[in-house]
C-alpha positions as CSV (number, residue, x, y, z in Angstrom):
1,M,-16.7,-15.9,1.9
2,K,-19.1,-18.3,0.2
3,K,-19.3,-21.9,1.2
4,N,-17.8,-23.1,-2.2
5,Q,-14.8,-20.7,-1.7
6,I,-14.2,-22.0,1.7
7,I,-14.3,-25.6,0.5
8,I,-11.9,-24.9,-2.3
9,A,-9.5,-23.0,0.0
10,I,-9.5,-26.0,2.5
11,L,-8.9,-28.5,-0.4
12,A,-6.1,-26.4,-1.8
13,A,-4.5,-26.1,1.6
14,A,-4.7,-29.9,2.1
15,V,-3.0,-30.4,-1.3
16,F,-0.2,-28.0,-0.5
17,M,0.3,-29.5,2.9
18,A,0.7,-33.0,1.4
19,L,2.7,-32.0,-1.6
20,P,6.2,-32.3,-0.1
21,L,5.5,-36.0,0.5
22,F,5.2,-36.6,-3.2
23,I,7.7,-34.3,-4.9
24,E,11.5,-34.0,-5.0
25,G,13.6,-31.3,-3.4
26,Y,14.0,-29.2,-6.6
27,W,10.2,-28.9,-7.0
28,I,9.8,-28.1,-3.3
29,R,12.3,-25.2,-3.8
30,V,10.4,-24.0,-6.9
31,I,7.0,-24.0,-5.1
32,S,8.6,-22.3,-2.1
33,S,9.9,-19.6,-4.4
34,I,6.3,-19.2,-5.8
35,F,5.0,-18.9,-2.2
36,M,7.7,-16.3,-1.4
37,Y,6.7,-14.1,-4.5
38,A,3.0,-14.6,-3.7
39,I,3.7,-13.3,-0.2
40,I,5.5,-10.2,-1.6
41,T,2.6,-9.7,-4.0
42,G,0.0,-10.0,-1.3
43,A,1.9,-7.3,0.7
44,L,2.1,-5.1,-2.4
45,N,-1.7,-5.5,-2.9
46,I,-2.3,-3.6,0.3
47,I,-0.7,-0.4,-0.9
48,A,-1.0,-0.7,-4.7
49,G,-4.3,-2.6,-4.9
50,F,-6.4,-1.2,-2.1
51,A,-4.9,2.3,-1.9
52,G,-4.1,2.6,-5.6
53,Y,-0.6,3.9,-4.9
54,A,2.1,2.9,-7.4
55,A,4.7,1.6,-5.0
56,F,8.1,0.6,-6.5
57,G,10.1,0.3,-3.3
58,N,8.5,-2.6,-1.4
59,I,11.1,-5.1,-2.5
60,V,13.7,-3.0,-0.7
61,F,12.3,-4.1,2.6
62,F,12.4,-7.7,1.5
63,G,16.0,-7.2,0.5
64,I,17.0,-5.6,3.7
65,G,15.6,-8.4,5.7
66,A,17.2,-11.0,3.5
67,Y,20.7,-9.4,3.6
68,T,20.4,-8.8,7.3
69,T,19.7,-12.5,7.8
70,A,22.6,-13.5,5.5
71,M,25.1,-11.2,7.2
72,L,24.1,-12.4,10.7
73,M,24.5,-16.0,9.6
74,L,27.9,-15.4,7.8
75,R,29.6,-12.8,9.9
76,V,28.2,-13.3,13.3
77,G,27.3,-17.0,13.2
78,F,23.7,-16.7,14.1
79,P,21.3,-19.5,13.3
80,W,19.1,-18.8,10.3
81,W,15.9,-18.5,12.3
82,T,17.4,-15.8,14.6
83,G,18.7,-14.0,11.5
84,V,15.2,-14.1,9.9
85,V,13.6,-12.6,13.0
86,I,16.2,-9.8,13.4
87,G,16.1,-9.2,9.6
88,A,12.3,-8.8,9.7
89,I,12.5,-6.4,12.6
90,L,15.2,-4.3,10.9
91,A,13.3,-4.3,7.6
92,A,10.1,-3.1,9.5
93,L,12.1,-0.3,11.2
94,F,13.5,0.8,7.9
95,A,10.0,0.7,6.4
96,I,8.7,2.9,9.1
97,L,11.6,5.3,8.9
98,V,11.3,5.7,5.2
99,G,7.6,5.0,4.8
100,L,6.2,7.7,7.1
101,P,7.6,10.6,5.2
102,I,6.9,9.0,1.8
103,L,3.3,8.3,2.7
104,R,2.7,12.1,2.9
105,L,3.3,12.3,-0.9
106,R,0.6,11.8,-3.5
107,G,0.3,10.4,-7.0
108,H,3.4,10.6,-9.2
109,Y,5.5,12.1,-6.3
110,F,4.8,9.0,-4.3
111,A,5.8,6.7,-7.2
112,I,9.0,8.6,-7.9
113,A,10.0,8.6,-4.2
114,T,9.5,4.8,-3.9
115,L,11.4,4.3,-7.1
116,G,14.2,6.5,-5.8
117,I,14.4,4.5,-2.6
118,N,14.5,1.3,-4.6
119,R,17.3,2.5,-6.9
120,A,19.3,4.1,-4.1
121,V,19.3,0.9,-2.0
122,E,20.1,-1.2,-5.1
123,Q,23.1,1.0,-5.9
124,I,24.4,0.9,-2.4
125,A,24.1,-3.0,-2.4
126,L,26.0,-3.1,-5.8
127,D,28.7,-0.6,-4.8
128,W,29.3,-2.0,-1.4
129,G,30.5,-5.3,-2.8
130,S,32.9,-6.1,0.0
131,F,29.9,-6.4,2.4
132,T,27.0,-7.4,0.2
133,G,28.8,-9.4,-2.5
134,G,27.8,-6.8,-5.1
135,G,26.2,-8.2,-8.3
136,K,27.2,-11.7,-7.4
137,G,25.4,-11.7,-4.1
138,I,26.5,-14.0,-1.3
139,T,26.4,-17.7,-0.7
140,L,25.0,-19.0,2.6
141,P,26.2,-22.1,4.3
142,L,23.7,-25.0,4.5
143,P,22.1,-25.6,7.8
144,Q,23.2,-28.5,10.0
145,M,20.3,-30.7,9.1
146,E,19.3,-33.0,6.3
147,I,18.8,-30.9,3.2
148,Q,15.5,-32.3,2.1
149,G,14.1,-31.7,5.6
150,F,15.4,-28.2,5.5
151,Y,13.7,-27.5,2.1
152,A,10.5,-29.0,3.4
153,M,10.7,-26.9,6.6
154,I,11.2,-23.7,4.5
155,Y,8.2,-24.8,2.3
156,F,5.9,-25.1,5.3
157,I,7.1,-21.8,6.8
158,L,6.5,-20.0,3.5
159,F,3.1,-21.7,3.1
160,G,2.1,-20.6,6.6
161,L,3.2,-17.1,5.8
162,L,1.3,-17.2,2.6
163,V,-1.9,-18.2,4.3
164,L,-1.3,-15.5,6.9
165,T,-0.8,-13.0,4.0
166,F,-4.1,-14.0,2.3
167,F,-5.9,-13.9,5.6
168,T,-4.6,-10.4,6.4
169,N,-5.6,-9.2,2.9
170,F,-9.0,-10.7,3.4
171,L,-9.5,-9.0,6.8
172,I,-8.2,-5.7,5.5
173,A,-10.5,-5.9,2.4
174,R,-13.6,-6.4,4.7
175,G,-12.6,-4.0,7.5
176,R,-12.5,-0.3,8.1
177,L,-8.9,-0.1,6.9
178,G,-9.9,-1.6,3.6
179,Y,-12.7,0.8,3.1
180,A,-10.4,3.7,4.0
181,L,-7.7,2.6,1.5
182,R,-10.3,2.1,-1.3
183,A,-11.6,5.6,-0.5
184,I,-8.1,7.0,-1.0
185,R,-7.8,5.1,-4.2
186,D,-11.1,6.3,-5.6
187,N,-10.8,10.0,-4.5
188,E,-7.9,11.0,-2.3
189,D,-9.2,14.6,-1.6
190,A,-12.7,13.3,-0.5
191,A,-11.1,10.6,1.7
192,E,-8.9,13.3,3.3
193,A,-11.9,15.5,4.0
194,S,-14.0,12.8,5.6
């Protein structure tokens, strides 16, 4: 990175770290949602941006993690942070289970397979309304803490994950994995031969 880019990144981080001190809870939640979608986009950048694969199923893993967290909180009584950790582990296991066979596919077949996974999981979530809440979703109880403090905590967690996502993308872009993924994007047959 160039010196100017580093300075801009540090200034932006400082502004985002101080922002919750100056804005209300609604705006903290809005910016937290922006962070969340930026994290998802950063993860999608690895497969769609670097490798050039049209991936339509990545949001499934996010949904599995979120629903696992919600179910553990509502039905088992776990604290939210325990649910998040278990949800992330379950989503990663599902991603490995589904992803390994799908990654053997190329081009349109890969895109269709990921879209199929997306639609199948969505349909299961909608049809299994007694468990997932169907189209209405589910409502989670508020944590046992002051609500503004909770929103600020989520804000900082998501901001930290966003920084980690950017840093991971940066390392991949400049590492061997990034070069390999770009080779796949540019010419999959040549990349496989090398």
